[in-house]
N, CA and C atoms as an extended XYZ file, in Angstrom:
600
Properties=species:S:1:pos:R:3:atomname:S:1:resname:S:1:resid:I:1 pbc="F F F"
N         0.918       -1.285        0.198 N   MET     1
C        -0.053        0.005        0.264 CA  MET     1
C         0.778        1.404        0.330 C   MET     1
N         1.965        1.347        0.838 N   ASN     2
C         2.824        2.296        0.887 CA  ASN     2
C         3.400        2.426       -0.345 C   ASN     2
N         4.099        1.259       -1.040 N   ASP     3
C         4.576        1.507       -2.227 CA  ASP     3
C         3.851        2.761       -3.378 C   ASP     3
N         2.356        1.788       -3.210 N   ALA     4
C         1.451        2.248       -4.310 CA  ALA     4
C         1.243        3.924       -4.057 C   ALA     4
N         1.356        4.498       -2.817 N   ILE     5
C         0.942        5.786       -2.498 CA  ILE     5
C         2.302        6.705       -3.038 C   ILE     5
N         3.695        6.125       -2.475 N   THR     6
C         4.896        6.543       -3.120 CA  THR     6
C         4.891        6.619       -4.287 C   THR     6
N         4.583        5.651       -5.404 N   LEU     7
C         4.592        5.801       -6.515 CA  LEU     7
C         3.454        6.665       -7.152 C   LEU     7
N         2.467        6.846       -6.594 N   TYR     8
C         1.265        7.969       -7.103 CA  TYR     8
C         1.929        9.253       -6.852 C   TYR     8
N         2.185        9.315       -5.605 N   THR     9
C         2.969       10.743       -5.187 CA  THR     9
C         4.145       11.181       -6.499 C   THR     9
N         4.965       10.308       -6.525 N   PHE    10
C         6.131       10.502       -7.414 CA  PHE    10
C         5.743       10.952       -8.522 C   PHE    10
N         4.657       10.519       -9.333 N   TRP    11
C         3.864       10.687      -10.548 CA  TRP    11
C         3.077       11.950      -10.676 C   TRP    11
N         2.740       12.111       -9.601 N   LEU    12
C         2.051       13.525       -9.219 CA  LEU    12
C         2.716       14.335       -9.133 C   LEU    12
N         4.097       14.334       -8.484 N   MET    13
C         5.091       15.412       -8.229 CA  MET    13
C         5.377       15.700       -9.564 C   MET    13
N         6.008       14.733      -10.895 N   LEU    14
C         6.385       14.598      -11.891 CA  LEU    14
C         5.545       15.535      -12.876 C   LEU    14
N         3.804       15.343      -12.883 N   PHE    15
C         3.213       15.957      -13.928 CA  PHE    15
C         3.282       17.395      -13.359 C   PHE    15
N         3.125       17.558      -11.919 N   THR    16
C         2.924       19.203      -11.899 CA  THR    16
C         4.188       19.827      -12.053 C   THR    16
N         5.480       19.008      -11.712 N   ALA    17
C         6.350       19.784      -12.511 CA  ALA    17
C         6.398       20.238      -14.294 C   ALA    17
N         6.436       19.218      -14.806 N   VAL    18
C         6.085       19.113      -16.451 CA  VAL    18
C         5.269       20.119      -16.430 C   VAL    18
N         4.109       20.218      -15.749 N   LEU    19
C         3.099       21.112      -15.819 CA  LEU    19
C         3.556       22.756      -15.530 C   LEU    19
N         4.182       22.818      -14.608 N   ALA    20
C         4.945       24.292      -14.158 CA  ALA    20
C         5.834       24.478      -15.242 C   ALA    20
N         6.440       23.607      -15.832 N   VAL    21
C         7.620       24.430      -16.829 CA  VAL    21
C         6.741       24.897      -17.991 C   VAL    21
N         5.831       23.647      -18.524 N   ALA    22
C         4.895       24.294      -19.342 CA  ALA    22
C         4.155       25.358      -19.599 C   ALA    22
N         3.766       25.852      -18.202 N   THR    23
C         3.112       27.178      -18.074 CA  THR    23
C         4.158       28.221      -17.864 C   THR    23
N         5.214       27.806      -17.339 N   ILE    24
C         6.185       29.249      -17.407 CA  ILE    24
C         6.858       29.411      -18.993 C   ILE    24
N         6.734       28.116      -19.651 N   THR    25
C         7.048       28.511      -21.189 CA  THR    25
C         6.229       29.097      -21.911 C   THR    25
N         4.804       29.100      -21.818 N   LEU    26
C         3.536       29.403      -22.234 CA  LEU    26
C         3.536       31.061      -21.931 C   LEU    26
N         3.873       31.132      -20.835 N   ALA    27
C         3.830       32.614      -20.150 CA  ALA    27
C         5.022       33.486      -20.978 C   ALA    27
N         6.104       33.032      -21.261 N   ALA    28
C         7.155       33.144      -21.257 CA  ALA    28
C         7.026       33.928      -23.283 C   ALA    28
N         6.177       32.840      -23.973 N   PHE    29
C         5.826       32.990      -25.038 CA  PHE    29
C         4.945       34.211      -25.015 C   PHE    29
N         4.047       34.049      -23.998 N   THR    30
C         3.114       35.022      -24.059 CA  THR    30
C         3.647       36.948      -23.958 C   THR    30
N         4.540       36.648      -23.151 N   ILE    31
C         5.028       37.996      -23.068 CA  ILE    31
C         5.824       38.156      -24.319 C   ILE    31
N         6.548       37.465      -24.821 N   ASP    32
C         7.509       37.630      -25.749 CA  ASP    32
C         6.328       38.072      -27.004 C   ASP    32
N         5.230       37.576      -27.121 N   LEU    33
C         4.344       37.929      -28.329 CA  LEU    33
C         3.614       39.083      -28.191 C   LEU    33
N         3.504       39.495      -26.840 N   ALA    34
C         2.850       40.736      -26.550 CA  ALA    34
C         4.090       41.990      -27.065 C   ALA    34
N         5.143       41.873      -26.844 N   PHE    35
C         6.213       42.809      -26.801 CA  PHE    35
C         6.436       42.706      -28.450 C   PHE    35
N         6.246       41.380      -28.861 N   THR    36
C         6.902       41.603      -30.653 CA  THR    36
C         5.286       42.415      -31.023 C   THR    36
N         4.306       41.843      -30.748 N   SER    37
C         3.113       42.593      -31.365 CA  SER    37
C         2.888       44.405      -31.211 C   SER    37
N         3.754       44.601      -29.727 N   ARG    38
C         3.726       45.971      -29.843 CA  ARG    38
C         4.477       46.721      -30.656 C   ARG    38
N         5.376       46.030      -31.171 N   LYS    39
C         6.557       46.447      -31.909 CA  LYS    39
C         5.908       46.654      -33.246 C   LYS    39
N         5.589       45.619      -33.691 N   THR    40
C         5.021       45.641      -34.903 CA  THR    40
C         3.743       46.775      -35.460 C   THR    40
N         3.085       46.584      -34.373 N   ALA    41
C         1.947       47.694      -34.270 CA  ALA    41
C         2.614       49.548      -34.249 C   ALA    41
N         3.871       49.702      -33.468 N   LYS    42
C         4.440       51.125      -33.739 CA  LYS    42
C         4.674       51.072      -35.023 C   LYS    42
N         5.812       49.772      -35.823 N   ARG    43
C         6.165       50.078      -36.990 CA  ARG    43
C         5.310       50.446      -37.788 C   ARG    43
N         4.028       49.721      -37.988 N   GLN    44
C         3.015       50.085      -38.692 CA  GLN    44
C         2.471       50.914      -38.486 C   GLN    44
N         2.193       52.044      -37.251 N   LEU    45
C         1.073       53.072      -37.330 CA  LEU    45
C         1.822       53.954      -37.276 C   LEU    45
N         3.136       54.122      -36.695 N   ARG    46
C         3.914       55.416      -36.324 CA  ARG    46
C         4.016       56.122      -37.589 C   ARG    46
N         4.341       57.849      -37.272 N   ALA    47
C         4.599       58.321      -38.236 CA  ALA    47
C         5.914       58.487      -39.116 C   ALA    47
N         6.009       58.500      -40.235 N   TYR    48
C         7.167       58.083      -41.105 CA  TYR    48
C         7.138       59.605      -42.123 C   TYR    48
N         8.376       60.586      -41.856 N   VAL    49
C         8.251       61.620      -42.283 CA  VAL    49
C         8.979       61.855      -43.518 C   VAL    49
N         8.918       61.959      -44.804 N   ALA    50
C        10.185       62.119      -45.663 CA  ALA    50
C        10.320       63.416      -46.455 C   ALA    50
N        11.536       63.654      -47.034 N   ALA    51
C        11.459       65.013      -47.839 CA  ALA    51
C        12.119       64.838      -48.890 C   ALA    51
N        11.856       65.634      -49.896 N   ARG    52
C        11.999       65.628      -51.065 CA  ARG    52
C        12.251       67.044      -51.848 C   ARG    52
N        12.939       67.467      -52.680 N   ALA    53
C        13.189       68.678      -53.317 CA  ALA    53
C        12.296       68.252      -54.412 C   ALA    53
N        11.326       69.648      -54.772 N   ILE    54
C        10.392       69.826      -55.619 CA  ILE    54
C        10.516       70.921      -56.799 C   ILE    54
N        11.716       71.937      -56.294 N   GLY    55
C        11.753       73.180      -57.562 CA  GLY    55
C        12.820       73.906      -57.193 C   GLY    55
N        12.951       74.507      -58.083 N   VAL    56
C        14.448       75.548      -58.157 CA  VAL    56
C        14.082       76.794      -58.693 C   VAL    56
N        14.414       77.803      -57.730 N   SER    57
C        14.260       79.262      -58.831 CA  SER    57
C        15.021       80.018      -59.389 C   SER    57
N        14.867       80.916      -60.132 N   GLY    58
C        15.776       81.260      -61.208 CA  GLY    58
C        16.694       82.230      -60.439 C   GLY    58
N        18.252       82.059      -60.686 N   PHE    59
C        19.078       82.648      -59.628 CA  PHE    59
C        20.512       83.092      -61.040 C   PHE    59
N        21.034       83.657      -60.182 N   SER    60
C        22.549       84.567      -60.812 CA  SER    60
C        23.306       84.690      -59.869 C   SER    60
N        24.373       85.285      -60.301 N   PRO    61
C        25.562       85.918      -58.866 CA  PRO    61
C        24.769       87.068      -58.153 C   PRO    61
N        23.684       87.535      -58.752 N   ASN    62
C        23.199       88.833      -57.787 CA  ASN    62
C        21.713       88.243      -57.389 C   ASN    62
N        21.299       87.010      -57.712 N   ILE    63
C        19.989       86.730      -56.956 CA  ILE    63
C        20.435       85.063      -56.503 C   ILE    63
N        19.930       84.780      -55.442 N   PRO    64
C        20.549       83.901      -54.853 CA  PRO    64
C        19.284       82.521      -54.888 C   PRO    64
N        20.031       81.275      -55.258 N   VAL    65
C        19.088       80.607      -55.735 CA  VAL    65
C        18.319       79.933      -54.611 C   VAL    65
N        17.026       79.529      -54.633 N   GLU    66
C        16.196       78.723      -53.826 CA  GLU    66
C        15.859       77.614      -53.997 C   GLU    66
N        15.910       76.409      -53.730 N   ILE    67
C        15.515       75.053      -53.640 CA  ILE    67
C        14.012       74.792      -52.449 C   ILE    67
N        13.045       74.550      -53.165 N   ARG    68
C        11.968       74.102      -52.686 CA  ARG    68
C        11.925       72.795      -51.936 C   ARG    68
N        11.544       72.168      -51.050 N   PHE    69
C        11.774       70.710      -50.876 CA  PHE    69
C         9.925       70.689      -49.816 C   PHE    69
N         9.489       69.372      -50.126 N   ARG    70
C         8.306       69.161      -49.171 CA  ARG    70
C         8.541       68.166      -48.169 C   ARG    70
N         7.622       68.440      -47.416 N   MET    71
C         7.791       67.267      -46.020 CA  MET    71
C         6.769       66.173      -46.291 C   MET    71
N         6.568       64.788      -45.821 N   THR    72
C         5.053       64.309      -46.308 CA  THR    72
C         5.018       63.350      -45.183 C   THR    72
N         4.070       63.103      -44.399 N   ASN    73
C         3.915       62.075      -43.508 CA  ASN    73
C         3.409       61.035      -43.736 C   ASN    73
N         3.853       59.998      -44.328 N   HIS    74
C         3.699       58.545      -44.982 CA  HIS    74
C         3.178       57.401      -44.326 C   HIS    74
N         2.870       58.110      -42.831 N   GLY    75
C         2.914       57.232      -41.651 CA  GLY    75
C         0.880       56.941      -41.465 C   GLY    75
N         0.246       56.450      -40.516 N   GLN    76
C        -0.807       56.176      -40.303 CA  GLN    76
C        -1.011       57.280      -39.000 C   GLN    76
N        -0.513       57.658      -38.325 N   THR    77
C        -0.686       58.594      -37.358 CA  THR    77
C         0.134       59.953      -37.471 C   THR    77
N        -0.263       61.010      -36.841 N   PRO    78
C         0.394       62.178      -36.474 CA  PRO    78
C         2.065       62.487      -36.375 C   PRO    78
N         2.834       63.185      -36.853 N   ALA    79
C         4.226       63.559      -36.458 CA  ALA    79
C         3.938       64.813      -35.672 C   ALA    79
N         4.467       64.655      -34.795 N   TYR    80
C         4.342       66.177      -33.390 CA  TYR    80
C         5.849       66.935      -33.761 C   TYR    80
N         5.854       67.798      -32.965 N   ASP    81
C         6.979       68.889      -32.910 CA  ASP    81
C         7.652       68.714      -34.407 C   ASP    81
N         7.384       68.327      -35.228 N   VAL    82
C         7.823       68.704      -36.889 CA  VAL    82
C         8.870       70.006      -36.746 C   VAL    82
N        10.113       69.849      -36.882 N   SER    83
C        11.267       70.856      -37.415 CA  SER    83
C        12.397       70.491      -38.287 C   SER    83
N        12.766       71.182      -38.726 N   HIS    84
C        13.432       71.124      -39.929 CA  HIS    84
C        14.397       72.015      -40.101 C   HIS    84
N        15.766       71.565      -40.695 N   ALA    85
C        16.768       72.507      -40.970 CA  ALA    85
C        17.521       72.084      -42.094 C   ALA    85
N        17.997       72.992      -42.826 N   SER    86
C        18.672       72.498      -44.005 CA  SER    86
C        19.782       74.001      -44.716 C   SER    86
N        20.401       73.359      -45.703 N   THR    87
C        21.667       74.549      -46.499 CA  THR    87
C        21.376       73.742      -47.641 C   THR    87
N        21.892       74.807      -48.758 N   ILE    88
C        22.640       74.812      -50.061 CA  ILE    88
C        23.710       75.106      -50.011 C   ILE    88
N        24.508       74.227      -50.971 N   ALA    89
C        26.142       74.380      -50.658 CA  ALA    89
C        26.544       73.642      -52.095 C   ALA    89
N        27.528       74.459      -52.610 N   ILE    90
C        28.203       73.579      -53.744 CA  ILE    90
C        29.360       72.628      -53.053 C   ILE    90
N        29.008       71.363      -53.622 N   LEU    91
C        29.794       70.098      -52.919 CA  LEU    91
C        30.387       69.547      -54.296 C   LEU    91
N        31.342       68.482      -53.793 N   PRO    92
C        32.070       67.321      -54.819 CA  PRO    92
C        31.083       66.666      -55.525 C   PRO    92
N        30.694       65.911      -56.381 N   HIS    93
C        29.988       65.209      -56.776 CA  HIS    93
C        30.573       64.037      -57.868 C   HIS    93
N        30.254       62.652      -57.425 N   PRO    94
C        29.774       62.202      -56.471 CA  PRO    94
C        30.271       62.927      -54.909 C   PRO    94
N        29.656       62.447      -53.843 N   LEU    95
C        30.794       63.157      -52.873 CA  LEU    95
C        31.533       61.625      -52.320 C   LEU    95
N        32.601       62.166      -51.800 N   PRO    96
C        33.529       60.960      -51.578 CA  PRO    96
C        33.179       60.517      -50.246 C   PRO    96
N        33.531       59.211      -50.298 N   PRO    97
C        33.046       58.077      -49.212 CA  PRO    97
C        33.508       58.719      -47.820 C   PRO    97
N        32.277       58.638      -47.214 N   ASN    98
C        32.672       58.782      -46.024 CA  ASN    98
C        32.467       60.475      -45.633 C   ASN    98
N        31.948       61.345      -46.545 N   PHE    99
C        32.003       62.796      -46.762 CA  PHE    99
C        31.252       63.447      -45.705 C   PHE    99
N        32.184       64.273      -44.991 N   GLN   100
C        31.463       64.974      -43.858 CA  GLN   100
C        30.508       66.151      -44.293 C   GLN   100
N        29.032       66.614      -44.294 N   LEU   101
C        28.552       67.880      -44.428 CA  LEU   101
C        29.285       68.846      -43.945 C   LEU   101
N        30.260       69.664      -44.619 N   PRO   102
C        30.890       71.012      -43.880 CA  PRO   102
C        30.391       71.895      -43.467 C   PRO   102
N        28.726       72.299      -43.755 N   ILE   103
C        28.349       73.763      -43.097 CA  ILE   103
C        27.288       73.265      -42.353 C   ILE   103
N        26.899       73.685      -41.680 N   ALA   104
C        25.741       73.846      -40.270 CA  ALA   104
C        24.735       74.221      -40.913 C   ALA   104
N        23.541       73.480      -40.689 N   THR   105
C        22.174       73.585      -41.181 CA  THR   105
C        21.782       75.096      -40.311 C   THR   105
N        20.594       75.685      -41.100 N   ILE   106
C        20.082       76.477      -40.562 CA  ILE   106
C        18.526       75.956      -40.061 C   ILE   106
N        18.597       75.912      -38.847 N   PRO   107
C        16.960       75.403      -38.057 CA  PRO   107
C        16.011       76.557      -38.283 C   PRO   107
N        14.836       75.782      -38.450 N   THR   108
C        13.449       76.872      -38.282 CA  THR   108
C        13.724       76.813      -36.853 C   THR   108
N        12.732       78.198      -36.558 N   PRO   109
C        12.511       78.456      -35.174 CA  PRO   109
C        11.156       78.318      -34.661 C   PRO   109
N        10.377       77.511      -35.324 N   THR   110
C         8.881       76.566      -35.080 CA  THR   110
C         8.915       75.473      -35.511 C   THR   110
N         8.040       74.338      -34.601 N   SER   111
C         7.736       73.491      -34.911 CA  SER   111
C         5.886       73.238      -35.470 C   SER   111
N         5.615       71.840      -35.790 N   PHE   112
C         4.185       72.110      -35.828 CA  PHE   112
C         3.430       70.665      -36.340 C   PHE   112
N         2.744       70.046      -36.314 N   VAL   113
C         2.177       69.010      -36.771 CA  VAL   113
C         2.048       68.489      -37.848 C   VAL   113
N         2.393       67.328      -38.178 N   LEU   114
C         1.883       67.193      -39.619 CA  LEU   114
C         1.362       65.327      -39.687 C   LEU   114
N         0.157       65.792      -40.376 N   HIS   115
C        -0.902       64.619      -40.092 CA  HIS   115
C        -0.980       63.646      -41.270 C   HIS   115
N        -1.102       62.558      -40.899 N   PRO   116
C        -0.994       61.688      -41.880 CA  PRO   116
C        -1.426       61.814      -43.436 C   PRO   116
N        -0.406       61.507      -43.904 N   ASN   117
C        -0.757       61.908      -45.929 CA  ASN   117
C        -0.669       62.980      -45.862 C   ASN   117
N        -0.453       63.879      -44.945 N   ALA   118
C        -0.393       65.603      -45.035 CA  ALA   118
C         1.012       65.723      -45.499 C   ALA   118
N         1.194       66.929      -46.359 N   SER   119
C         2.488       67.459      -46.786 CA  SER   119
C         2.697       69.361      -46.327 C   SER   119
N         3.839       69.606      -46.338 N   PHE   120
C         4.548       70.885      -45.876 CA  PHE   120
C         5.491       71.204      -46.546 C   PHE   120
N         5.471       72.596      -47.050 N   ASP   121
C         6.541       72.925      -48.533 CA  ASP   121
C         7.488       73.858      -47.481 C   ASP   121
N         8.546       73.704      -47.923 N   ALA   122
C         9.479       74.602      -47.389 CA  ALA   122
C        10.986       75.210      -48.450 C   ALA   122
N        11.400       76.066      -48.366 N   GLY   123
C        12.939       76.314      -48.974 CA  GLY   123
C        13.597       76.753      -48.289 C   GLY   123
N        14.977       76.479      -48.730 N   MET   124
C        16.253       76.850      -48.405 CA  MET   124
C        16.909       78.234      -49.402 C   MET   124
N        17.510       78.887      -49.003 N   THR   125
C        18.310       79.983      -50.423 CA  THR   125
C        19.383       80.142      -49.653 C   THR   125
N        20.517       80.565      -50.789 N   ASN   126
C        22.248       80.435      -50.464 CA  ASN   126
C        22.697       81.390      -51.706 C   ASN   126
N        23.268       82.303      -51.642 N   ALA   127
C        23.625       83.301      -52.792 CA  ALA   127
C        25.430       82.539      -53.281 C   ALA   127
N        25.386       82.524      -54.709 N   PHE   128
C        26.933       82.082      -54.931 CA  PHE   128
C        27.680       83.022      -56.076 C   PHE   128
N        28.841       83.102      -56.353 N   ASN   129
C        29.227       84.122      -57.131 CA  ASN   129
C        29.550       83.108      -58.690 C   ASN   129
N        29.727       84.146      -59.777 N   ALA   130
C        29.349       83.767      -61.102 CA  ALA   130
C        30.856       82.068      -61.326 C   ALA   130
N        31.712       82.243      -60.539 N   VAL   131
C        32.771       81.264      -60.466 CA  VAL   131
C        32.114       79.724      -60.347 C   VAL   131
N        31.635       79.921      -58.583 N   GLN   132
C        30.701       79.090      -58.337 CA  GLN   132
C        29.679       78.379      -59.199 C   GLN   132
N        29.155       79.288      -59.498 N   ILE   133
C        27.794       78.825      -60.240 CA  ILE   133
C        28.210       77.996      -61.598 C   ILE   133
N        29.034       78.515      -62.381 N   ASP   134
C        29.985       78.104      -63.412 CA  ASP   134
C        30.310       76.624      -63.201 C   ASP   134
N        30.961       76.384      -61.737 N   MET   135
C        31.391       75.169      -61.200 CA  MET   135
C        30.229       74.497      -61.199 C   MET   135
N        29.058       74.621      -60.888 N   ALA   136
C        28.203       73.918      -60.465 CA  ALA   136
C        27.000       73.457      -61.603 C   ALA   136
N        27.362       74.271      -62.664 N   THR   137
C        26.204       74.183      -63.546 CA  THR   137
C        26.717       73.191      -64.865 C   THR   137
N        28.309       73.186      -65.084 N   THR   138
C        28.986       72.715      -66.381 CA  THR   138
C        29.056       71.045      -66.147 C   THR   138
N        28.815       70.441      -64.947 N   ASN   139
C        28.996       69.112      -64.756 CA  ASN   139
C        30.893       68.883      -64.853 C   ASN   139
N        31.582       69.808      -64.005 N   ASN   140
C        32.965       69.197      -64.141 CA  ASN   140
C        33.292       69.168      -62.521 C   ASN   140
N        32.296       67.862      -61.610 N   GLY   141
C        32.765       67.541      -60.863 CA  GLY   141
C        32.315       68.221      -59.351 C   GLY   141
N        31.378       69.226      -59.938 N   PHE   142
C        30.523       69.753      -58.750 CA  PHE   142
C        29.166       70.111      -58.873 C   PHE   142
N        28.410       70.099      -57.702 N   ARG   143
C        26.887       70.382      -57.755 CA  ARG   143
C        26.582       70.842      -56.900 C   ARG   143
N        25.072       71.710      -57.291 N   ILE   144
C        24.047       72.367      -56.081 CA  ILE   144
C        23.738       71.345      -55.130 C   ILE   144
N        24.127       71.484      -53.902 N   TYR   145
C        23.176       70.240      -53.131 CA  TYR   145
C        22.179       70.842      -51.962 C   TYR   145
N        21.123       70.543      -51.636 N   LEU   146
C        20.276       70.682      -50.948 CA  LEU   146
C        20.282       69.352      -49.522 C   LEU   146
N        20.668       69.926      -48.393 N   TYR   147
C        20.521       68.811      -47.497 CA  TYR   147
C        19.845       69.349      -46.143 C   TYR   147
N        19.578       68.375      -45.617 N   GLY   148
C        19.052       68.852      -44.109 CA  GLY   148
C        18.880       67.558      -43.467 C   GLY   148
N        18.182       67.947      -42.532 N   THR   149
C        17.376       66.911      -41.100 CA  THR   149
C        15.946       67.398      -41.055 C   THR   149
N        14.919       66.506      -40.831 N   VAL   150
C        13.271       66.836      -40.301 CA  VAL   150
C        13.743       65.601      -39.058 C   VAL   150
N        12.931       66.593      -37.798 N   THR   151
C        12.955       66.043      -36.582 CA  THR   151
C        11.704       66.040      -36.152 C   THR   151
N        11.338       65.014      -35.373 N   TYR   152
C         9.591       64.717      -35.196 CA  TYR   152
C         9.242       63.605      -34.162 C   TYR   152
N         8.380       63.909      -33.513 N   ARG   153
C         8.056       63.008      -32.311 CA  ARG   153
C         6.858       61.986      -32.524 C   ARG   153
N         6.638       60.973      -33.075 N   ASP   154
C         5.468       59.982      -33.077 CA  ASP   154
C         4.505       60.255      -32.033 C   ASP   154
N         3.466       59.276      -32.525 N   ALA   155
C         2.247       59.026      -31.427 CA  ALA   155
C         2.484       57.872      -30.089 C   ALA   155
N         3.979       57.430      -30.378 N   PHE   156
C         4.339       56.771      -29.131 CA  PHE   156
C         5.449       57.747      -28.482 C   PHE   156
N         5.616       58.748      -28.696 N   ASN   157
C         6.497       59.923      -28.305 CA  ASN   157
C         7.855       59.321      -28.058 C   ASN   157
N         8.151       58.504      -29.565 N   GLU   158
C         9.794       58.552      -29.603 CA  GLU   158
C        10.194       59.550      -30.534 C   GLU   158
N        11.326       59.792      -30.419 N   ASP   159
C        12.229       60.945      -31.254 CA  ASP   159
C        12.367       60.397      -32.632 C   ASP   159
N        12.296       60.643      -33.847 N   SER   160
C        12.421       60.284      -34.944 CA  SER   160
C        13.567       61.243      -35.784 C   SER   160
N        14.066       61.168      -36.667 N   LYS   161
C        14.720       62.180      -37.781 CA  LYS   161
C        15.346       61.544      -39.016 C   LYS   161
N        15.022       62.591      -40.019 N   THR   162
C        15.182       61.860      -41.345 CA  THR   162
C        15.845       63.011      -42.143 C   THR   162
N        17.293       62.428      -42.633 N   THR   163
C        18.071       63.047      -43.224 CA  THR   163
C        17.579       63.051      -44.517 C   THR   163
N        17.957       64.480      -45.393 N   PHE   164
C        17.833       64.158      -46.805 CA  PHE   164
C        19.233       65.128      -47.638 C   PHE   164
N        19.843       64.214      -48.478 N   CYS   165
C        20.534       65.082      -49.500 CA  CYS   165
C        20.610       64.932      -50.948 C   CYS   165
N        20.698       65.747      -51.823 N   VAL   166
C        20.275       66.067      -53.166 CA  VAL   166
C        20.929       66.786      -53.903 C   VAL   166
N        21.034       66.927      -54.762 N   SER   167
C        21.858       67.491      -55.834 CA  SER   167
C        20.984       67.980      -57.161 C   SER   167
N        21.236       68.854      -57.426 N   ILE   168
C        20.702       69.300      -58.724 CA  ILE   168
C        21.374       69.026      -59.803 C   ILE   168
N        20.778       67.975      -60.948 N   VAL   169
C        22.023       67.260      -62.138 CA  VAL   169
C        21.782       68.371      -63.510 C   VAL   169
N        23.123       68.666      -63.526 N   PRO   170
C        23.534       69.948      -64.474 CA  PRO   170
C        22.790       69.377      -65.511 C   PRO   170
N        22.424       70.360      -66.476 N   SER   171
C        21.521       70.118      -67.791 CA  SER   171
C        21.601       71.581      -68.251 C   SER   171
N        20.821       71.547      -69.545 N   GLN   172
C        20.768       73.139      -70.299 CA  GLN   172
C        19.779       73.802      -69.524 C   GLN   172
N        18.634       73.107      -69.218 N   ASN   173
C        17.581       73.583      -68.236 CA  ASN   173
C        18.426       74.328      -66.802 C   ASN   173
N        19.083       73.779      -66.528 N   LEU   174
C        19.802       74.337      -65.228 CA  LEU   174
C        20.389       75.755      -65.728 C   LEU   174
N        21.343       75.723      -66.482 N   LEU   175
C        22.105       76.923      -67.261 CA  LEU   175
C        21.183       77.790      -67.441 C   LEU   175
N        19.648       77.643      -68.125 N   ALA   176
C        18.827       78.979      -68.686 CA  ALA   176
C        18.404       79.566      -67.439 C   ALA   176
N        18.375       78.533      -66.397 N   ILE   177
C        17.962       79.619      -65.229 CA  ILE   177
C        18.917       80.270      -63.910 C   ILE   177
N        20.178       80.160      -64.905 N   SER   178
C        21.596       80.564      -63.905 CA  SER   178
C        22.001       81.878      -64.079 C   SER   178
N        21.463       82.438      -65.436 N   HIS   179
C        22.385       83.642      -65.908 CA  HIS   179
C        21.217       85.016      -65.431 C   HIS   179
N        20.062       84.919      -64.949 N   GLY   180
C        19.537       85.928      -64.593 CA  GLY   180
C        18.062       85.928      -65.421 C   GLY   180
N        17.156       86.845      -65.007 N   PRO   181
C        16.032       87.266      -65.933 CA  PRO   181
C        16.263       87.566      -67.201 C   PRO   181
N        15.118       87.117      -67.725 N   PRO   182
C        14.142       86.581      -67.431 CA  PRO   182
C        14.197       85.358      -67.518 C   PRO   182
N        13.839       84.368      -66.706 N   PHE   183
C        13.774       82.771      -66.317 CA  PHE   183
C        12.764       82.174      -66.923 C   PHE   183
N        13.261       81.036      -67.840 N   PRO   184
C        12.373       80.862      -68.215 CA  PRO   184
C        11.997       79.174      -67.434 C   PRO   184
N        10.764       79.050      -67.430 N   SER   185
C         9.774       77.688      -66.879 CA  SER   185
C        10.219       76.422      -67.072 C   SER   185
N        11.338       75.625      -66.518 N   VAL   186
C        11.900       74.347      -66.788 CA  VAL   186
C        11.737       73.070      -65.910 C   VAL   186
N        11.882       72.279      -66.346 N   ASN   187
C        12.064       71.200      -65.517 CA  ASN   187
C        13.288       70.773      -65.224 C   ASN   187
N        13.803       70.095      -63.947 N   LEU   188
C        14.950       69.980      -63.334 CA  LEU   188
C        15.314       68.742      -62.864 C   LEU   188
N        16.098       67.822      -63.009 N   ASP   189
C        15.944       66.583      -62.203 CA  ASP   189
C        17.070       66.523      -60.811 C   ASP   189
N        16.759       66.048      -59.808 N   PHE   190
C        17.269       66.272      -58.857 CA  PHE   190
C        18.068       64.671      -58.683 C   PHE   190
N        19.025       64.321      -57.830 N   HIS   191
C        19.641       63.108      -57.651 CA  HIS   191
C        19.932       62.832      -56.527 C   HIS   191
N        19.655       62.080      -55.742 N   ALA   192
C        19.366       61.609      -54.087 CA  ALA   192
C        21.082       61.363      -54.134 C   ALA   192
N        21.686       61.751      -52.957 N   SER   193
C        23.057       61.036      -52.683 CA  SER   193
C        22.953       59.870      -52.203 C   SER   193
N        23.686       58.992      -52.377 N   GLU   194
C        24.094       57.678      -51.536 CA  GLU   194
C        24.084       57.837      -50.061 C   GLU   194
N        24.695       58.989      -49.774 N   GLN   195
C        25.152       59.362      -48.445 CA  GLN   195
C        24.084       60.150      -47.736 C   GLN   195
N        23.759       60.014      -46.666 N   HIS   196
C        23.031       61.344      -45.651 CA  HIS   196
C        21.472       61.198      -46.125 C   HIS   196
N        21.260       59.921      -46.580 N   ASN   197
C        19.629       60.140      -46.871 CA  ASN   197
C        19.398       58.750      -45.783 C   ASN   197
N        18.936       58.929      -44.543 N   LYS   198
C        18.484       57.768      -44.042 CA  LYS   198
C        17.177       58.452      -43.129 C   LYS   198
N        16.428       57.333      -42.614 N   ALA   199
C        15.256       57.762      -41.580 CA  ALA   199
C        15.512       56.539      -40.429 C   ALA   199
N        15.466       57.184      -38.991 N   THR   200
C        15.254       56.705      -37.934 CA  THR   200
C        14.229       56.903      -37.227 C   THR   200
């Protein structure tokens, strides 16, 4: 009789231990699934703000060049405290490996909210002399670049940043709007740099 009770107790303890391990394992998987689901939800729902160049004004040694760019929220929730900083500069093309942008960008003094699928246009200006303009418009290893950053806070209260860096492709159209007025209406091509275009 005692042997039967001892055997029963042993198997009960073994079953209880297996059940406890299975319960702990299931709980661990459940917690991991919850964290994974939350991360997935964040990735799917958070704001994603991109920036792209959309136009260039006519310019000359006496008239600064202005490059306009558009910030768009491609995410499903608003981007809060959106601010941007940008610079126009004449730089080598293509940029050398690990090239450090040398000029400090100029930040905007205010921030705003960018709702899903909404856009906001901005622009930056800079003045160049005749020699610099000739360098950047004749395709001899230099181009006019627009680069900068867009910073914002998403609906999950996490900070994000988008960096952008594009150059104006030299062309007859670019030459046509670089000699002063009257300025013709032209289409220009922008080239995204292999560096300094990231989103976090």
